[in-house]
N, C-alpha and C positions, 0 to 999 in steps of 0.2 A: 576635754581635748578638742581643739578646733579642727576644721578641715585641713588647714595648712599643716598641722602637725602630723596628719596621717601620711602625707608625702606619697611615696611609691605604692603604699598599700591601697590608697584611694584610686590611683591609676589602675592598679590590678583589678580592683573591684569593678570599676567602670568597664574595663575591657571584657569582663565576663557577662555583661548585660546583653539582653536582647534589644531589638529596635524599639519595642513599646516602652520598656523600662528606661531606655536612654532618652526617649522623648519626654517622659515624665520628669526625669532628673534635670533636664534643661530648664524646668520651670521653678526649681528650688531656689537657686541663687546664682550669682555671676560666676563664682568659682566652678560650680558643677555644670553651668551652661557652657563654659569654656571647655571643660573636659569631655562632656558628652557631645560637643559639636566637632570634635576632632574628626577630620575627613577620613583618616585611616580606619576609624571605628565604623564609619558608614560605608567605606569600601568593603569591609568585611561583611556587613549586612547585605549589600548589593550582590556580593559574590556568592554568599551562602543561599540567599533567598531567590535571587534572579539570575545567578551565573553571569553577571555583567562585570566586565573588566575595565570598562571606560565609562565615564559619566555621560549618559544619554537618556532622553525621555522615551516613552513608549513608541513614539514615531521615529526613533533613531536620531533625533536631533541632539547635538551636544549640549550639555548643561554646565553650570559653573562649578558644581561640586557633586560628590557622591551623596551628600546629605540632601541636596536638592533633587537629585535623581530618585532617591528612595521616596521622598515625599511626593513627587509627581506620579510615580507608579502607584503609590497608595491612593492618591487622590483620584487617579484615572480609573482604577479598578476597585474602589472602595465599596461598591454595592455588591461585590461578589466575595464568596469565601476565599481567603488568601491562599489556602492550600490548593484550591482548584485553579486559581490564577497561576501559581507556581507550576502545577502539573501541566497545564495547557501550554505555558511558555516553554517548558522542557520538551514537550511533544513537537511544537513548531520549530524550536531550535534544532532538534535532531533532524527533522525533514529538510529544513533550509540549509543546514550545514552539509548534508549529504548531496543535495542538489547543487550547491555552490562548487563542491569539489568534483562532482562526477557528471552533472547534467545542467550546466549553467544556462543553457538555452531554455530549459523548463523553469529554472529558478526565476528567470526574468518575467515569467507569466504570472507569478504570484502577486496579487494585489495587496495594497496596504490595508490595515485593519479597518473594519467598518465602525461607524459611530453609533451611539445609542439611538440617535434619531433614525438612522437607516434600519436598525433592528426593529424599531417600533413600526416603521413603515411596512416591513414584512408582516408583522403580527396583525396590523390593522387591515392590510390588503387581503390577507388570506384567512383572517379570523382564527388565528392560532396563538398560542403562547409558547414561545421557544423554550426548551429545557435550558437550565443554567449553563451546562457545559457547552451546549451548542452556541449560546450567546457569546461565551468567552472565546470559543474557537474562532468565530467570525470577528470578534473584536481584535484578534491578533492578525487575521488574514481573511480578507473578503474573497476567497476562492481564487480562480484563475481567469486571466484575460486572454481568451482564445479568439483569434481573428475571425471575423464574419466569413471571410472567404473559406477558411478551414472548416467552419461549421456547416457551410453549404456544399462542401465537397464530399464526394463519395468516400474518399480515403480519410477525411477528417484531418485532425492534427495529431502528430506523434508525441506531443508534449504533455499529455495528461499526467498528472501527479500520481494517479493510481496505476496507470498503464493498461496493458491488455495482452492480446494474443491474436493469432490469425490461423485459419486453416481453410483450405479451398477458397471459396469466395466470401467467407465470414471473417470480418475484421472488426476488432473492438479496441478502443483506446479511451479510457475513462478519465475525465477531468472533474475538478470540484467547481460547482457552479457559483458564480458571484451572486450576491443577494438579488440583484436586478433580474437575473435569469431564474433564480429560485421562484420569484413571483410569477414571471411570464410562463415558465415551463409548467409550474404547478397548475396555473389557471388553464393552460391548454390541455393538460392531462385530465382535469376534472371536466372540462367542456367536451372533450372527445368521448369520454366514457359515460358521461352523464351521472357521475358519482357525486351527487350533492352531499351524501353522507360520508364522503371520504375527505372532508375538509381537515381532518386531523393529520393527514399526510402532506408533507412537502417534499419536492424533488430536490436533492442536495448534490447529486453527482450523476453524470451521464456519459455515454460514449459519444464522441464527436463524429463518429463515422456513420455510415448509412445503416449499419447493423445496430438496432436499438437495444440499449441496455440502460436501465434507469434504477437509481437507488433512492429510496424513500425513507424519511425520518417520520416516525409517529410522534407527534408533539405532545401526546398525552402520556405515553409510558416511556418515551425516549428511546424506543427500540429502532433499529435500522433494518430495512428490508430491501430486497432486490426483486425486480419483476421477473416472472417466468414467461414461457411461451404463451400462456393464457392471460397475460396482463391486459392485452388490448381487448379481450372479449369479456372477461369477468373479473379483472383486477387481481388475479392471483399473484401473490408475492410469497417470499420465504425469508426468514430472518438471516441477517448477515453475521450476527454475533451471537454465538450459542454458548458462551461461557458466562458465569455469574459476574455481574459488575462488582467492582471493588467496593468495600464498605465505605460509606460516605462519612466524612468528618463534619459535614454541614448539619446544622440543627434540624433541618427538615427530615434528615435521614434518607433523602431520595435525590441523588445527584443525576440520575438518568443519563448516563454517559456512554451509550453504545457507540455513537459516532466518534467520541474521543478514544475509546478503547480500540476501535477500528483503525484510526489513524496512528495510534501508538504502535499497534501490531505491524502496520505497514512500514513504519519507520524502523522497527526492529528487524524486519525481514530485509530491508534495504541495507542497513548497517552491517548485518551479519553475512551478507552475500547469498542468502537463500534465493533472492531474486536479483536480477542484474539488468544492465542495459543490453540491448541488441541493436545491431546496425543493419539497415536495409537501404542500400545505395548511399545517398548522402544524408539520410535521416537516421536519427537514433530515437529509441523509445524504451520505456520500462517494460520488460518482458515478464509476465506472470508465471511462466513455466519454471518450477523450482530447479535450482542448480546444485543443491546440497542434499546429502543423505540425511534422513532415510526417504525423503520424498523423491529423490533422484537416484536412480541406480546407475552404477558404472561397472562395466565388465570389459576385460581385455582378453582376446583370444588370438593367438598367433600374430600379435602385433596390431590387430584391429580393435580399436576402442569404440564401444557403444555406450552413450549416455542417454537415459530415457526418463521422462517424467510426464505428469499429466496435470491438468487444471480442470476444475469443475466449471461447467458452462450453464449457469442458471437460466439465461435468456432463451435457451433451446429446450429446457427441461419442462416436462408436462406432468405435474404432480397428480393429475387425474388418470394418467395412463398406468398400465401395469408392466408391460414388457419393455417400454422405452421411457421410463419415468425420469431417469437421471441421465444427462448427457455429459460426456467428458471429451476434452481434446487432449491428445498426447503429442509430445515432441520427441523426435528421435535424432540424435546428433552422432554421426559416425565419422571416424578419422583414422588415418594410418599413422602409427607412431614413427619416430625418426629412423629407427633401425629397419623399418619396412615390414612387410609381411614375411614371417619366418615359418617355413614348412620343412620338417625333418632337418633342421639346422641350416637350410638354404634360404637366404633372404631374397625377397623380390621387392622392387621399388613401387609396384602398383598392384592393385587387385580390383575386381569389379563385381558388384552385387548381381546375383542372378535370381535368387529365390527367397521367399520369406515364409516363416511358420509362426503363427500367433496362437497363443492360448489365452483366452479372455475369461476371467472368472467374475461371477457375482457372488459375493461372500466367498465360499470355497467351492461353489458349483461351477463347472465349466459350462459357459453359455455360448462360446464360439471357439472353434478350432479351425484356423485358416491356413491353408497351404496354397500358395499362388506365386506367380512370377512378379518380379519388380516391386517397387514401392511408389504409390501414386503415379504409376505409369512410367517410372524412370528406373534406369539401371546405373546408379552412381558409380563413377570410377574414382577410387581413392589412390592418392599418390603421396609419397613421403614429404613432398614439398607443397602439397595442396592444402586448401582450406577444409575445415570441417563441413561435411554435407549435412544439411538440416532439412527435415521435412516434418509436417504436421498432418495429423488426421484426427478422426473422432469416432466415438462409439457410444451407444446408449447402454444403460444397465437397468434392470428391474429393481435393484437394491442400491442403497446409498454408499456402499463400499464394495470393492472388488480389486482386481489386479490384472496386469498383463505381463506375460513373459514369453520367451520364444527364442528364435534363432534366425540368422540370415545365412544364406549360402553364398559364398564368394568363390571366384576362381582367381588364381594368381595371374598377373598380366591383364589381358583383356578377354572379353567374351569371344571376340573375333580371332584372338591369338592367345589362347590359354597356354600357360607355361608350366602347368601342373594340374593335379587333380583338384576338384572342388573340395571346399572345407567349410564346416559350420562355425559360425561366430555367435556366441551367447548374447542374448539380450536379457540382462538381469531383471528379475521380477520388480515391478514398480507399482505403487498403489494407485487405485482409482477410488477417491473418497470425497464425500461432501465434507469440507473442512469446518472447523469451528468458526473461522473467519472467511467469509466469501468476498472476494474483490472483483 
């Protein structure tokens, strides 16, 4: 029986093939070349492997067909495990799609992918060998292009992909360094500290603000670290990813993908709404204070809603200390619900904070019990048509986990014109903990 007699059966067989088998089939004869060259077949491969719905090369340029598209992608990334390429592409697609839909001004700062020559320049300049997953990450996107004016400003840029937080005069917003800055910043770090034996570390992310926060990749074991308060004196760092890496499908058995895991987790938090954008005047930025349970508590008392969460602050933490080893910043968001403040069935359109009571625990031991007026020197007035009042503060702990809970005392109306007796509003317990992923 010849190929012609197989008819639809042959078409069905070809449709079940993978890209490698289809490429082999094209070398058999003209009939199979024609069947295996069907662009609908290569559309399927592009869709399944690369989640590409239109023919385009790795730089985003249109191509003549999906078959050409698949070949160009394979040629461009042929030196890397294909499973790793697909995983990195999925990671960057997730981040870029979220930025395009929610934060386009930050999306515009992402640079195009780096070349193999640019990666080699980093390795030659710093005397390191980049982990495979790090190389592929930069092949898809060479960090962020943040303006020089922003980098020289005290406030920095609000457009960091990783984002940040602020409390008092401490402001952080972390961006991914392009390879040119990886070289210059790493050299400056080594020069300042005199760490000639630290050449295995490169700086891959940093805060653009005056408050220093640096992330380091260990190019030998692929682990990601962040600097602590003692970074500038003795190079103290702590790991950013404390969960086991996924088992590798690469023959070496070592994909060393901490930075990739870190970015994948960041994308998951953005997509799920665990972290969100915040607005400050005309600027927006990614806010690292969690917005979802169980990391964020929400309590409503008599129409007053309090949301509270915390973020770990590694750059202020001193791992050589005992009593103030770990530092946390917490964000409190308070608002009055549309029905107003309701006391004994009577609604009031406003209420004002007078007092706070905090219980701070390290593990389960109470380390601080605070009773005092106001919050950060303010007595916020909440109104039914008003905005959420937000403030941030910080606290140290001797342990890597703990919690805060408490209450605010409000009066209906205003402090100067109270319309009823004071009442307590619950602040639900929220965790203080060094997370598996530090951003």
